[in-house]
CHARMM internal coordinates of N, CA and C (Angstrom, degrees):
IC EDIT
DIST 1 N 1 CA 1.4486
DIST 1 CA 1 C 1.5203
ANGL 1 N 1 CA 1 C 111.87
DIST 1 C 2 N 1.3087
ANGL 1 CA 1 C 2 N 116.54
DIHE 1 N 1 CA 1 C 2 N -13.92
DIST 2 N 2 CA 1.4518
ANGL 1 C 2 N 2 CA 119.72
DIHE 1 CA 1 C 2 N 2 CA -176.79
DIST 2 CA 2 C 1.5199
ANGL 2 N 2 CA 2 C 112.88
DIHE 1 C 2 N 2 CA 2 C 80.69
DIST 2 C 3 N 1.3121
ANGL 2 CA 2 C 3 N 117.55
DIHE 2 N 2 CA 2 C 3 N 2.58
DIST 3 N 3 CA 1.4617
ANGL 2 C 3 N 3 CA 120.61
DIHE 2 CA 2 C 3 N 3 CA -177.56
DIST 3 CA 3 C 1.5215
ANGL 3 N 3 CA 3 C 113.34
DIHE 2 C 3 N 3 CA 3 C -95.17
DIST 3 C 4 N 1.3172
ANGL 3 CA 3 C 4 N 117.23
DIHE 3 N 3 CA 3 C 4 N -11.31
DIST 4 N 4 CA 1.4552
ANGL 3 C 4 N 4 CA 118.94
DIHE 3 CA 3 C 4 N 4 CA -176.31
DIST 4 CA 4 C 1.5145
ANGL 4 N 4 CA 4 C 110.17
DIHE 3 C 4 N 4 CA 4 C 69.46
DIST 4 C 5 N 1.3213
ANGL 4 CA 4 C 5 N 116.53
DIHE 4 N 4 CA 4 C 5 N -144.44
DIST 5 N 5 CA 1.4676
ANGL 4 C 5 N 5 CA 120.83
DIHE 4 CA 4 C 5 N 5 CA 178.79
DIST 5 CA 5 C 1.5246
ANGL 5 N 5 CA 5 C 110.03
DIHE 4 C 5 N 5 CA 5 C -75.74
DIST 5 C 6 N 1.2968
ANGL 5 CA 5 C 6 N 115.96
DIHE 5 N 5 CA 5 C 6 N 130.30
DIST 6 N 6 CA 1.4771
ANGL 5 C 6 N 6 CA 120.90
DIHE 5 CA 5 C 6 N 6 CA 179.37
DIST 6 CA 6 C 1.5216
ANGL 6 N 6 CA 6 C 109.86
DIHE 5 C 6 N 6 CA 6 C -103.58
DIST 6 C 7 N 1.3121
ANGL 6 CA 6 C 7 N 115.48
DIHE 6 N 6 CA 6 C 7 N 67.51
DIST 7 N 7 CA 1.4587
ANGL 6 C 7 N 7 CA 119.72
DIHE 6 CA 6 C 7 N 7 CA 177.49
DIST 7 CA 7 C 1.5218
ANGL 7 N 7 CA 7 C 109.18
DIHE 6 C 7 N 7 CA 7 C -60.75
DIST 7 C 8 N 1.2980
ANGL 7 CA 7 C 8 N 116.23
DIHE 7 N 7 CA 7 C 8 N 140.71
DIST 8 N 8 CA 1.4666
ANGL 7 C 8 N 8 CA 124.88
DIHE 7 CA 7 C 8 N 8 CA 178.49
DIST 8 CA 8 C 1.5227
ANGL 8 N 8 CA 8 C 113.32
DIHE 7 C 8 N 8 CA 8 C 76.57
DIST 8 C 9 N 1.3218
ANGL 8 CA 8 C 9 N 119.57
DIHE 8 N 8 CA 8 C 9 N 8.66
DIST 9 N 9 CA 1.4597
ANGL 8 C 9 N 9 CA 119.73
DIHE 8 CA 8 C 9 N 9 CA 178.84
DIST 9 CA 9 C 1.5266
ANGL 9 N 9 CA 9 C 110.55
DIHE 8 C 9 N 9 CA 9 C -61.29
DIST 9 C 10 N 1.3312
ANGL 9 CA 9 C 10 N 117.24
DIHE 9 N 9 CA 9 C 10 N -28.12
DIST 10 N 10 CA 1.4623
ANGL 9 C 10 N 10 CA 120.26
DIHE 9 CA 9 C 10 N 10 CA -179.78
DIST 10 CA 10 C 1.5196
ANGL 10 N 10 CA 10 C 112.43
DIHE 9 C 10 N 10 CA 10 C -64.23
DIST 10 C 11 N 1.3223
ANGL 10 CA 10 C 11 N 118.31
DIHE 10 N 10 CA 10 C 11 N -25.04
DIST 11 N 11 CA 1.4558
ANGL 10 C 11 N 11 CA 120.34
DIHE 10 CA 10 C 11 N 11 CA -178.20
DIST 11 CA 11 C 1.5199
ANGL 11 N 11 CA 11 C 112.02
DIHE 10 C 11 N 11 CA 11 C -62.03
DIST 11 C 12 N 1.3156
ANGL 11 CA 11 C 12 N 116.78
DIHE 11 N 11 CA 11 C 12 N -37.69
DIST 12 N 12 CA 1.4670
ANGL 11 C 12 N 12 CA 119.92
DIHE 11 CA 11 C 12 N 12 CA 178.40
DIST 12 CA 12 C 1.5221
ANGL 12 N 12 CA 12 C 111.01
DIHE 11 C 12 N 12 CA 12 C -61.08
DIST 12 C 13 N 1.3140
ANGL 12 CA 12 C 13 N 117.13
DIHE 12 N 12 CA 12 C 13 N -38.29
DIST 13 N 13 CA 1.4641
ANGL 12 C 13 N 13 CA 121.39
DIHE 12 CA 12 C 13 N 13 CA -179.68
DIST 13 CA 13 C 1.5265
ANGL 13 N 13 CA 13 C 111.19
DIHE 12 C 13 N 13 CA 13 C -80.68
DIST 13 C 14 N 1.3085
ANGL 13 CA 13 C 14 N 117.02
DIHE 13 N 13 CA 13 C 14 N -35.18
DIST 14 N 14 CA 1.4572
ANGL 13 C 14 N 14 CA 120.94
DIHE 13 CA 13 C 14 N 14 CA -179.02
DIST 14 CA 14 C 1.5217
ANGL 14 N 14 CA 14 C 111.62
DIHE 13 C 14 N 14 CA 14 C -66.03
DIST 14 C 15 N 1.3231
ANGL 14 CA 14 C 15 N 116.83
DIHE 14 N 14 CA 14 C 15 N -47.04
DIST 15 N 15 CA 1.4544
ANGL 14 C 15 N 15 CA 120.19
DIHE 14 CA 14 C 15 N 15 CA -176.41
DIST 15 CA 15 C 1.5267
ANGL 15 N 15 CA 15 C 112.90
DIHE 14 C 15 N 15 CA 15 C -88.36
DIST 15 C 16 N 1.3255
ANGL 15 CA 15 C 16 N 117.38
DIHE 15 N 15 CA 15 C 16 N -17.99
DIST 16 N 16 CA 1.4540
ANGL 15 C 16 N 16 CA 122.23
DIHE 15 CA 15 C 16 N 16 CA 169.16
DIST 16 CA 16 C 1.5077
ANGL 16 N 16 CA 16 C 118.11
DIHE 15 C 16 N 16 CA 16 C 62.78
DIST 16 C 17 N 1.2855
ANGL 16 CA 16 C 17 N 119.25
DIHE 16 N 16 CA 16 C 17 N 22.93
DIST 17 N 17 CA 1.4642
ANGL 16 C 17 N 17 CA 120.42
DIHE 16 CA 16 C 17 N 17 CA 179.30
DIST 17 CA 17 C 1.5275
ANGL 17 N 17 CA 17 C 108.87
DIHE 16 C 17 N 17 CA 17 C -102.83
DIST 17 C 18 N 1.3225
ANGL 17 CA 17 C 18 N 115.72
DIHE 17 N 17 CA 17 C 18 N 91.85
DIST 18 N 18 CA 1.4607
ANGL 17 C 18 N 18 CA 121.80
DIHE 17 CA 17 C 18 N 18 CA -174.34
DIST 18 CA 18 C 1.5225
ANGL 18 N 18 CA 18 C 111.88
DIHE 17 C 18 N 18 CA 18 C -55.57
DIST 18 C 19 N 1.3052
ANGL 18 CA 18 C 19 N 118.03
DIHE 18 N 18 CA 18 C 19 N -41.01
DIST 19 N 19 CA 1.4666
ANGL 18 C 19 N 19 CA 120.14
DIHE 18 CA 18 C 19 N 19 CA -175.93
DIST 19 CA 19 C 1.5282
ANGL 19 N 19 CA 19 C 111.88
DIHE 18 C 19 N 19 CA 19 C -60.84
DIST 19 C 20 N 1.3126
ANGL 19 CA 19 C 20 N 117.43
DIHE 19 N 19 CA 19 C 20 N -28.28
DIST 20 N 20 CA 1.4644
ANGL 19 C 20 N 20 CA 120.97
DIHE 19 CA 19 C 20 N 20 CA 179.37
DIST 20 CA 20 C 1.5280
ANGL 20 N 20 CA 20 C 112.25
DIHE 19 C 20 N 20 CA 20 C -79.45
DIST 20 C 21 N 1.3488
ANGL 20 CA 20 C 21 N 117.53
DIHE 20 N 20 CA 20 C 21 N -17.69
DIST 21 N 21 CA 1.4579
ANGL 20 C 21 N 21 CA 120.81
DIHE 20 CA 20 C 21 N 21 CA -172.35
DIST 21 CA 21 C 1.5183
ANGL 21 N 21 CA 21 C 114.12
DIHE 20 C 21 N 21 CA 21 C -120.17
DIST 21 C 22 N 1.3210
ANGL 21 CA 21 C 22 N 119.11
DIHE 21 N 21 CA 21 C 22 N -9.02
DIST 22 N 22 CA 1.4699
ANGL 21 C 22 N 22 CA 120.46
DIHE 21 CA 21 C 22 N 22 CA -171.66
DIST 22 CA 22 C 1.5241
ANGL 22 N 22 CA 22 C 113.68
DIHE 21 C 22 N 22 CA 22 C -59.29
DIST 22 C 23 N 1.3182
ANGL 22 CA 22 C 23 N 117.89
DIHE 22 N 22 CA 22 C 23 N -24.39
DIST 23 N 23 CA 1.4551
ANGL 22 C 23 N 23 CA 120.30
DIHE 22 CA 22 C 23 N 23 CA 178.81
DIST 23 CA 23 C 1.5221
ANGL 23 N 23 CA 23 C 114.11
DIHE 22 C 23 N 23 CA 23 C -89.56
DIST 23 C 24 N 1.3213
ANGL 23 CA 23 C 24 N 117.67
DIHE 23 N 23 CA 23 C 24 N -1.19
DIST 24 N 24 CA 1.4639
ANGL 23 C 24 N 24 CA 120.80
DIHE 23 CA 23 C 24 N 24 CA -177.94
DIST 24 CA 24 C 1.5291
ANGL 24 N 24 CA 24 C 110.10
DIHE 23 C 24 N 24 CA 24 C -68.44
DIST 24 C 25 N 1.3317
ANGL 24 CA 24 C 25 N 118.56
DIHE 24 N 24 CA 24 C 25 N 128.68
DIST 25 N 25 CA 1.4604
ANGL 24 C 25 N 25 CA 121.24
DIHE 24 CA 24 C 25 N 25 CA -178.70
DIST 25 CA 25 C 1.5231
ANGL 25 N 25 CA 25 C 113.28
DIHE 24 C 25 N 25 CA 25 C -55.42
DIST 25 C 26 N 1.3247
ANGL 25 CA 25 C 26 N 117.35
DIHE 25 N 25 CA 25 C 26 N -33.10
DIST 26 N 26 CA 1.4585
ANGL 25 C 26 N 26 CA 120.45
DIHE 25 CA 25 C 26 N 26 CA -177.13
DIST 26 CA 26 C 1.5269
ANGL 26 N 26 CA 26 C 112.61
DIHE 25 C 26 N 26 CA 26 C -71.36
DIST 26 C 27 N 1.3390
ANGL 26 CA 26 C 27 N 117.83
DIHE 26 N 26 CA 26 C 27 N -13.22
DIST 27 N 27 CA 1.4623
ANGL 26 C 27 N 27 CA 121.21
DIHE 26 CA 26 C 27 N 27 CA 178.33
DIST 27 CA 27 C 1.5274
ANGL 27 N 27 CA 27 C 112.44
DIHE 26 C 27 N 27 CA 27 C -113.58
DIST 27 C 28 N 1.3095
ANGL 27 CA 27 C 28 N 116.59
DIHE 27 N 27 CA 27 C 28 N 6.54
DIST 28 N 28 CA 1.4635
ANGL 27 C 28 N 28 CA 121.11
DIHE 27 CA 27 C 28 N 28 CA -178.84
DIST 28 CA 28 C 1.5299
ANGL 28 N 28 CA 28 C 109.87
DIHE 27 C 28 N 28 CA 28 C -57.29
DIST 28 C 29 N 1.3097
ANGL 28 CA 28 C 29 N 115.63
DIHE 28 N 28 CA 28 C 29 N 128.69
DIST 29 N 29 CA 1.4579
ANGL 28 C 29 N 29 CA 120.76
DIHE 28 CA 28 C 29 N 29 CA 178.38
DIST 29 CA 29 C 1.5202
ANGL 29 N 29 CA 29 C 114.22
DIHE 28 C 29 N 29 CA 29 C 83.28
DIST 29 C 30 N 1.3247
ANGL 29 CA 29 C 30 N 117.00
DIHE 29 N 29 CA 29 C 30 N 2.02
DIST 30 N 30 CA 1.4632
ANGL 29 C 30 N 30 CA 120.02
DIHE 29 CA 29 C 30 N 30 CA -178.71
DIST 30 CA 30 C 1.5197
ANGL 30 N 30 CA 30 C 110.35
DIHE 29 C 30 N 30 CA 30 C -66.66
DIST 30 C 31 N 1.3139
ANGL 30 CA 30 C 31 N 115.91
DIHE 30 N 30 CA 30 C 31 N 142.26
DIST 31 N 31 CA 1.4552
ANGL 30 C 31 N 31 CA 122.03
DIHE 30 CA 30 C 31 N 31 CA 174.11
DIST 31 CA 31 C 1.5248
ANGL 31 N 31 CA 31 C 107.13
DIHE 30 C 31 N 31 CA 31 C -78.92
DIST 31 C 32 N 1.3107
ANGL 31 CA 31 C 32 N 117.24
DIHE 31 N 31 CA 31 C 32 N 126.50
DIST 32 N 32 CA 1.4555
ANGL 31 C 32 N 32 CA 121.05
DIHE 31 CA 31 C 32 N 32 CA -176.60
DIST 32 CA 32 C 1.5267
ANGL 32 N 32 CA 32 C 112.07
DIHE 31 C 32 N 32 CA 32 C -59.51
DIST 32 C 33 N 1.3258
ANGL 32 CA 32 C 33 N 117.50
DIHE 32 N 32 CA 32 C 33 N -34.10
DIST 33 N 33 CA 1.4744
ANGL 32 C 33 N 33 CA 120.03
DIHE 32 CA 32 C 33 N 33 CA 177.58
DIST 33 CA 33 C 1.5183
ANGL 33 N 33 CA 33 C 110.52
DIHE 32 C 33 N 33 CA 33 C -64.40
DIST 33 C 34 N 1.3183
ANGL 33 CA 33 C 34 N 117.91
DIHE 33 N 33 CA 33 C 34 N -41.25
DIST 34 N 34 CA 1.4674
ANGL 33 C 34 N 34 CA 121.36
DIHE 33 CA 33 C 34 N 34 CA 177.46
DIST 34 CA 34 C 1.5223
ANGL 34 N 34 CA 34 C 110.57
DIHE 33 C 34 N 34 CA 34 C -65.35
DIST 34 C 35 N 1.3259
ANGL 34 CA 34 C 35 N 115.51
DIHE 34 N 34 CA 34 C 35 N -40.37
DIST 35 N 35 CA 1.4622
ANGL 34 C 35 N 35 CA 120.39
DIHE 34 CA 34 C 35 N 35 CA 179.22
DIST 35 CA 35 C 1.5231
ANGL 35 N 35 CA 35 C 110.43
DIHE 34 C 35 N 35 CA 35 C -57.64
DIST 35 C 36 N 1.3396
ANGL 35 CA 35 C 36 N 117.11
DIHE 35 N 35 CA 35 C 36 N -49.19
DIST 36 N 36 CA 1.4623
ANGL 35 C 36 N 36 CA 120.61
DIHE 35 CA 35 C 36 N 36 CA -178.87
DIST 36 CA 36 C 1.5245
ANGL 36 N 36 CA 36 C 111.67
DIHE 35 C 36 N 36 CA 36 C -67.04
DIST 36 C 37 N 1.3372
ANGL 36 CA 36 C 37 N 117.11
DIHE 36 N 36 CA 36 C 37 N -40.93
DIST 37 N 37 CA 1.4697
ANGL 36 C 37 N 37 CA 121.12
DIHE 36 CA 36 C 37 N 37 CA 179.79
DIST 37 CA 37 C 1.5261
ANGL 37 N 37 CA 37 C 110.50
DIHE 36 C 37 N 37 CA 37 C -61.97
DIST 37 C 38 N 1.3148
ANGL 37 CA 37 C 38 N 116.76
DIHE 37 N 37 CA 37 C 38 N -47.87
DIST 38 N 38 CA 1.4618
ANGL 37 C 38 N 38 CA 120.57
DIHE 37 CA 37 C 38 N 38 CA -179.20
DIST 38 CA 38 C 1.5264
ANGL 38 N 38 CA 38 C 111.39
DIHE 37 C 38 N 38 CA 38 C -66.10
DIST 38 C 39 N 1.3200
ANGL 38 CA 38 C 39 N 116.64
DIHE 38 N 38 CA 38 C 39 N -37.46
DIST 39 N 39 CA 1.4593
ANGL 38 C 39 N 39 CA 120.47
DIHE 38 CA 38 C 39 N 39 CA 178.40
DIST 39 CA 39 C 1.5268
ANGL 39 N 39 CA 39 C 111.67
DIHE 38 C 39 N 39 CA 39 C -63.69
DIST 39 C 40 N 1.3274
ANGL 39 CA 39 C 40 N 116.41
DIHE 39 N 39 CA 39 C 40 N -44.71
DIST 40 N 40 CA 1.4723
ANGL 39 C 40 N 40 CA 119.38
DIHE 39 CA 39 C 40 N 40 CA 178.06
DIST 40 CA 40 C 1.5180
ANGL 40 N 40 CA 40 C 110.80
DIHE 39 C 40 N 40 CA 40 C -60.64
DIST 40 C 41 N 1.3158
ANGL 40 CA 40 C 41 N 116.01
DIHE 40 N 40 CA 40 C 41 N -41.06
DIST 41 N 41 CA 1.4749
ANGL 40 C 41 N 41 CA 120.47
DIHE 40 CA 40 C 41 N 41 CA -178.96
DIST 41 CA 41 C 1.5357
ANGL 41 N 41 CA 41 C 110.48
DIHE 40 C 41 N 41 CA 41 C -65.61
DIST 41 C 42 N 1.3131
ANGL 41 CA 41 C 42 N 116.63
DIHE 41 N 41 CA 41 C 42 N -46.18
DIST 42 N 42 CA 1.4601
ANGL 41 C 42 N 42 CA 120.59
DIHE 41 CA 41 C 42 N 42 CA 179.62
DIST 42 CA 42 C 1.5307
ANGL 42 N 42 CA 42 C 110.48
DIHE 41 C 42 N 42 CA 42 C -59.93
DIST 42 C 43 N 1.3353
ANGL 42 CA 42 C 43 N 116.92
DIHE 42 N 42 CA 42 C 43 N -46.44
DIST 43 N 43 CA 1.4621
ANGL 42 C 43 N 43 CA 119.93
DIHE 42 CA 42 C 43 N 43 CA -179.77
DIST 43 CA 43 C 1.5205
ANGL 43 N 43 CA 43 C 111.33
DIHE 42 C 43 N 43 CA 43 C -63.68
DIST 43 C 44 N 1.3232
ANGL 43 CA 43 C 44 N 117.57
DIHE 43 N 43 CA 43 C 44 N -35.21
DIST 44 N 44 CA 1.4747
ANGL 43 C 44 N 44 CA 120.72
DIHE 43 CA 43 C 44 N 44 CA 177.70
DIST 44 CA 44 C 1.5271
ANGL 44 N 44 CA 44 C 110.85
DIHE 43 C 44 N 44 CA 44 C -64.85
DIST 44 C 45 N 1.3381
ANGL 44 CA 44 C 45 N 117.37
DIHE 44 N 44 CA 44 C 45 N -41.33
DIST 45 N 45 CA 1.4734
ANGL 44 C 45 N 45 CA 120.54
DIHE 44 CA 44 C 45 N 45 CA 177.94
DIST 45 CA 45 C 1.5298
ANGL 45 N 45 CA 45 C 110.32
DIHE 44 C 45 N 45 CA 45 C -63.70
DIST 45 C 46 N 1.3246
ANGL 45 CA 45 C 46 N 116.81
DIHE 45 N 45 CA 45 C 46 N -45.04
DIST 46 N 46 CA 1.4634
ANGL 45 C 46 N 46 CA 120.26
DIHE 45 CA 45 C 46 N 46 CA -179.98
DIST 46 CA 46 C 1.5234
ANGL 46 N 46 CA 46 C 110.35
DIHE 45 C 46 N 46 CA 46 C -63.05
DIST 46 C 47 N 1.3317
ANGL 46 CA 46 C 47 N 117.26
DIHE 46 N 46 CA 46 C 47 N -43.02
DIST 47 N 47 CA 1.4697
ANGL 46 C 47 N 47 CA 120.91
DIHE 46 CA 46 C 47 N 47 CA -179.61
DIST 47 CA 47 C 1.5244
ANGL 47 N 47 CA 47 C 110.82
DIHE 46 C 47 N 47 CA 47 C -64.26
DIST 47 C 48 N 1.3368
ANGL 47 CA 47 C 48 N 117.20
DIHE 47 N 47 CA 47 C 48 N -41.48
DIST 48 N 48 CA 1.4648
ANGL 47 C 48 N 48 CA 120.48
DIHE 47 CA 47 C 48 N 48 CA 178.48
DIST 48 CA 48 C 1.5306
ANGL 48 N 48 CA 48 C 109.86
DIHE 47 C 48 N 48 CA 48 C -61.36
DIST 48 C 49 N 1.3118
ANGL 48 CA 48 C 49 N 116.47
DIHE 48 N 48 CA 48 C 49 N -41.74
DIST 49 N 49 CA 1.4580
ANGL 48 C 49 N 49 CA 120.06
DIHE 48 CA 48 C 49 N 49 CA 179.41
DIST 49 CA 49 C 1.5278
ANGL 49 N 49 CA 49 C 110.72
DIHE 48 C 49 N 49 CA 49 C -65.24
DIST 49 C 50 N 1.3186
ANGL 49 CA 49 C 50 N 117.41
DIHE 49 N 49 CA 49 C 50 N -42.15
DIST 50 N 50 CA 1.4631
ANGL 49 C 50 N 50 CA 120.73
DIHE 49 CA 49 C 50 N 50 CA 179.61
DIST 50 CA 50 C 1.5333
ANGL 50 N 50 CA 50 C 111.11
DIHE 49 C 50 N 50 CA 50 C -63.95
DIST 50 C 51 N 1.3253
ANGL 50 CA 50 C 51 N 116.26
DIHE 50 N 50 CA 50 C 51 N -38.56
DIST 51 N 51 CA 1.4671
ANGL 50 C 51 N 51 CA 120.01
DIHE 50 CA 50 C 51 N 51 CA -178.18
DIST 51 CA 51 C 1.5203
ANGL 51 N 51 CA 51 C 113.09
DIHE 50 C 51 N 51 CA 51 C -74.57
DIST 51 C 52 N 1.3495
ANGL 51 CA 51 C 52 N 116.10
DIHE 51 N 51 CA 51 C 52 N -41.17
DIST 52 N 52 CA 1.4608
ANGL 51 C 52 N 52 CA 119.63
DIHE 51 CA 51 C 52 N 52 CA -167.96
DIST 52 CA 52 C 1.5181
ANGL 52 N 52 CA 52 C 115.13
DIHE 51 C 52 N 52 CA 52 C -122.73
DIST 52 C 53 N 1.3207
ANGL 52 CA 52 C 53 N 117.21
DIHE 52 N 52 CA 52 C 53 N -13.55
DIST 53 N 53 CA 1.4571
ANGL 52 C 53 N 53 CA 119.98
DIHE 52 CA 52 C 53 N 53 CA -173.45
DIST 53 CA 53 C 1.5201
ANGL 53 N 53 CA 53 C 111.77
DIHE 52 C 53 N 53 CA 53 C 83.72
DIST 53 C 54 N 1.3259
ANGL 53 CA 53 C 54 N 117.03
DIHE 53 N 53 CA 53 C 54 N 3.99
DIST 54 N 54 CA 1.4644
ANGL 53 C 54 N 54 CA 122.97
DIHE 53 CA 53 C 54 N 54 CA -178.68
DIST 54 CA 54 C 1.5282
ANGL 54 N 54 CA 54 C 108.14
DIHE 53 C 54 N 54 CA 54 C -127.45
DIST 54 C 55 N 1.3439
ANGL 54 CA 54 C 55 N 118.42
DIHE 54 N 54 CA 54 C 55 N 116.96
DIST 55 N 55 CA 1.4621
ANGL 54 C 55 N 55 CA 120.45
DIHE 54 CA 54 C 55 N 55 CA -177.65
DIST 55 CA 55 C 1.5295
ANGL 55 N 55 CA 55 C 114.01
DIHE 54 C 55 N 55 CA 55 C -81.83
DIST 55 C 56 N 1.3172
ANGL 55 CA 55 C 56 N 117.89
DIHE 55 N 55 CA 55 C 56 N -4.36
DIST 56 N 56 CA 1.4642
ANGL 55 C 56 N 56 CA 120.39
DIHE 55 CA 55 C 56 N 56 CA -174.20
DIST 56 CA 56 C 1.5250
ANGL 56 N 56 CA 56 C 112.06
DIHE 55 C 56 N 56 CA 56 C -69.99
DIST 56 C 57 N 1.3305
ANGL 56 CA 56 C 57 N 115.23
DIHE 56 N 56 CA 56 C 57 N 141.98
DIST 57 N 57 CA 1.4596
ANGL 56 C 57 N 57 CA 123.73
DIHE 56 CA 56 C 57 N 57 CA 176.56
DIST 57 CA 57 C 1.5142
ANGL 57 N 57 CA 57 C 108.32
DIHE 56 C 57 N 57 CA 57 C -123.43
DIST 57 C 58 N 1.3087
ANGL 57 CA 57 C 58 N 116.39
DIHE 57 N 57 CA 57 C 58 N 152.82
DIST 58 N 58 CA 1.4632
ANGL 57 C 58 N 58 CA 119.84
DIHE 57 CA 57 C 58 N 58 CA 175.64
DIST 58 CA 58 C 1.5210
ANGL 58 N 58 CA 58 C 109.90
DIHE 57 C 58 N 58 CA 58 C -61.37
DIST 58 C 59 N 1.3115
ANGL 58 CA 58 C 59 N 116.38
DIHE 58 N 58 CA 58 C 59 N 135.74
DIST 59 N 59 CA 1.4551
ANGL 58 C 59 N 59 CA 121.52
DIHE 58 CA 58 C 59 N 59 CA 176.96
DIST 59 CA 59 C 1.5110
ANGL 59 N 59 CA 59 C 115.28
DIHE 58 C 59 N 59 CA 59 C 77.70
DIST 59 C 60 N 1.3105
ANGL 59 CA 59 C 60 N 117.27
DIHE 59 N 59 CA 59 C 60 N 9.01
DIST 60 N 60 CA 1.4614
ANGL 59 C 60 N 60 CA 120.01
DIHE 59 CA 59 C 60 N 60 CA -179.22
DIST 60 CA 60 C 1.5063
ANGL 60 N 60 CA 60 C 111.25
DIHE 59 C 60 N 60 CA 60 C -120.13
DIST 60 C 61 N 1.3286
ANGL 60 CA 60 C 61 N 116.07
DIHE 60 N 60 CA 60 C 61 N -178.70
DIST 61 N 61 CA 1.4565
ANGL 60 C 61 N 61 CA 119.30
DIHE 60 CA 60 C 61 N 61 CA 176.78
DIST 61 CA 61 C 1.5224
ANGL 61 N 61 CA 61 C 109.68
DIHE 60 C 61 N 61 CA 61 C -62.69
DIST 61 C 62 N 1.2941
ANGL 61 CA 61 C 62 N 116.14
DIHE 61 N 61 CA 61 C 62 N 146.54
DIST 62 N 62 CA 1.4616
ANGL 61 C 62 N 62 CA 120.96
DIHE 61 CA 61 C 62 N 62 CA -178.82
DIST 62 CA 62 C 1.5258
ANGL 62 N 62 CA 62 C 109.46
DIHE 61 C 62 N 62 CA 62 C -107.77
DIST 62 C 63 N 1.3207
ANGL 62 CA 62 C 63 N 115.08
DIHE 62 N 62 CA 62 C 63 N 115.08
DIST 63 N 63 CA 1.4455
ANGL 62 C 63 N 63 CA 120.42
DIHE 62 CA 62 C 63 N 63 CA 175.79
DIST 63 CA 63 C 1.5131
ANGL 63 N 63 CA 63 C 108.88
DIHE 62 C 63 N 63 CA 63 C -89.89
DIST 63 C 64 N 1.2949
ANGL 63 CA 63 C 64 N 115.32
DIHE 63 N 63 CA 63 C 64 N 140.15
DIST 64 N 64 CA 1.4561
ANGL 63 C 64 N 64 CA 118.74
DIHE 63 CA 63 C 64 N 64 CA 177.29
DIST 64 CA 64 C 1.5198
ANGL 64 N 64 CA 64 C 108.35
DIHE 63 C 64 N 64 CA 64 C -118.16
DIST 64 C 65 N 1.3237
ANGL 64 CA 64 C 65 N 116.35
DIHE 64 N 64 CA 64 C 65 N 150.48
DIST 65 N 65 CA 1.4652
ANGL 64 C 65 N 65 CA 119.51
DIHE 64 CA 64 C 65 N 65 CA -179.72
DIST 65 CA 65 C 1.5265
ANGL 65 N 65 CA 65 C 110.94
DIHE 64 C 65 N 65 CA 65 C -59.32
DIST 65 C 66 N 1.2994
ANGL 65 CA 65 C 66 N 115.97
DIHE 65 N 65 CA 65 C 66 N 146.36
DIST 66 N 66 CA 1.4564
ANGL 65 C 66 N 66 CA 122.20
DIHE 65 CA 65 C 66 N 66 CA 177.58
DIST 66 CA 66 C 1.5176
ANGL 66 N 66 CA 66 C 107.52
DIHE 65 C 66 N 66 CA 66 C -112.24
DIST 66 C 67 N 1.3145
ANGL 66 CA 66 C 67 N 116.22
DIHE 66 N 66 CA 66 C 67 N 134.39
DIST 67 N 67 CA 1.4513
ANGL 66 C 67 N 67 CA 119.68
DIHE 66 CA 66 C 67 N 67 CA 178.76
DIST 67 CA 67 C 1.5065
ANGL 67 N 67 CA 67 C 110.46
DIHE 66 C 67 N 67 CA 67 C -159.82
DIST 67 C 68 N 1.2865
ANGL 67 CA 67 C 68 N 116.05
DIHE 67 N 67 CA 67 C 68 N 174.22
DIST 68 N 68 CA 1.4616
ANGL 67 C 68 N 68 CA 121.17
DIHE 67 CA 67 C 68 N 68 CA 178.30
DIST 68 CA 68 C 1.5152
ANGL 68 N 68 CA 68 C 111.95
DIHE 67 C 68 N 68 CA 68 C 59.19
DIST 68 C 69 N 1.3274
ANGL 68 CA 68 C 69 N 116.21
DIHE 68 N 68 CA 68 C 69 N -134.52
DIST 69 N 69 CA 1.4503
ANGL 68 C 69 N 69 CA 121.93
DIHE 68 CA 68 C 69 N 69 CA -177.20
DIST 69 CA 69 C 1.5315
ANGL 69 N 69 CA 69 C 112.22
DIHE 68 C 69 N 69 CA 69 C -63.70
DIST 69 C 70 N 1.3287
ANGL 69 CA 69 C 70 N 117.58
DIHE 69 N 69 CA 69 C 70 N -29.43
DIST 70 N 70 CA 1.4544
ANGL 69 C 70 N 70 CA 120.70
DIHE 69 CA 69 C 70 N 70 CA 179.42
DIST 70 CA 70 C 1.5342
ANGL 70 N 70 CA 70 C 111.71
DIHE 69 C 70 N 70 CA 70 C -62.89
DIST 70 C 71 N 1.3229
ANGL 70 CA 70 C 71 N 115.90
DIHE 70 N 70 CA 70 C 71 N -29.44
DIST 71 N 71 CA 1.4533
ANGL 70 C 71 N 71 CA 120.60
DIHE 70 CA 70 C 71 N 71 CA -176.17
DIST 71 CA 71 C 1.5270
ANGL 71 N 71 CA 71 C 112.52
DIHE 70 C 71 N 71 CA 71 C -81.13
DIST 71 C 72 N 1.3201
ANGL 71 CA 71 C 72 N 117.34
DIHE 71 N 71 CA 71 C 72 N -11.10
DIST 72 N 72 CA 1.4595
ANGL 71 C 72 N 72 CA 120.41
DIHE 71 CA 71 C 72 N 72 CA -178.13
DIST 72 CA 72 C 1.5234
ANGL 72 N 72 CA 72 C 110.76
DIHE 71 C 72 N 72 CA 72 C -67.49
DIST 72 C 73 N 1.2986
ANGL 72 CA 72 C 73 N 115.99
DIHE 72 N 72 CA 72 C 73 N 133.10
DIST 73 N 73 CA 1.4656
ANGL 72 C 73 N 73 CA 121.67
DIHE 72 CA 72 C 73 N 73 CA 177.32
DIST 73 CA 73 C 1.5150
ANGL 73 N 73 CA 73 C 107.56
DIHE 72 C 73 N 73 CA 73 C -108.32
DIST 73 C 74 N 1.3049
ANGL 73 CA 73 C 74 N 115.45
DIHE 73 N 73 CA 73 C 74 N 127.17
DIST 74 N 74 CA 1.4611
ANGL 73 C 74 N 74 CA 119.47
DIHE 73 CA 73 C 74 N 74 CA 178.49
DIST 74 CA 74 C 1.5122
ANGL 74 N 74 CA 74 C 109.16
DIHE 73 C 74 N 74 CA 74 C -119.65
DIST 74 C 75 N 1.2872
ANGL 74 CA 74 C 75 N 115.49
DIHE 74 N 74 CA 74 C 75 N 155.67
DIST 75 N 75 CA 1.4695
ANGL 74 C 75 N 75 CA 118.96
DIHE 74 CA 74 C 75 N 75 CA 178.45
DIST 75 CA 75 C 1.5000
ANGL 75 N 75 CA 75 C 110.60
DIHE 74 C 75 N 75 CA 75 C -111.57
END
COOR INIT
IC SEED 1 N 1 CA 1 C
IC BUILD
């Protein structure tokens, strides 16, 4: 995309206020239907995690806890 790392791109989907983000280069050309769909999905994952400690939803990607050697970050 030529944008490099898009840190904070999740905020546009989390807070869901298109008018505040429509001019953001990282969302240029985005289909508004995709924007709303992805935002609802992201908020559902966050809500599931807040309620249960598990972000997984039926029919979606399954995240598993990371620990031990998996959690090690190397450079």
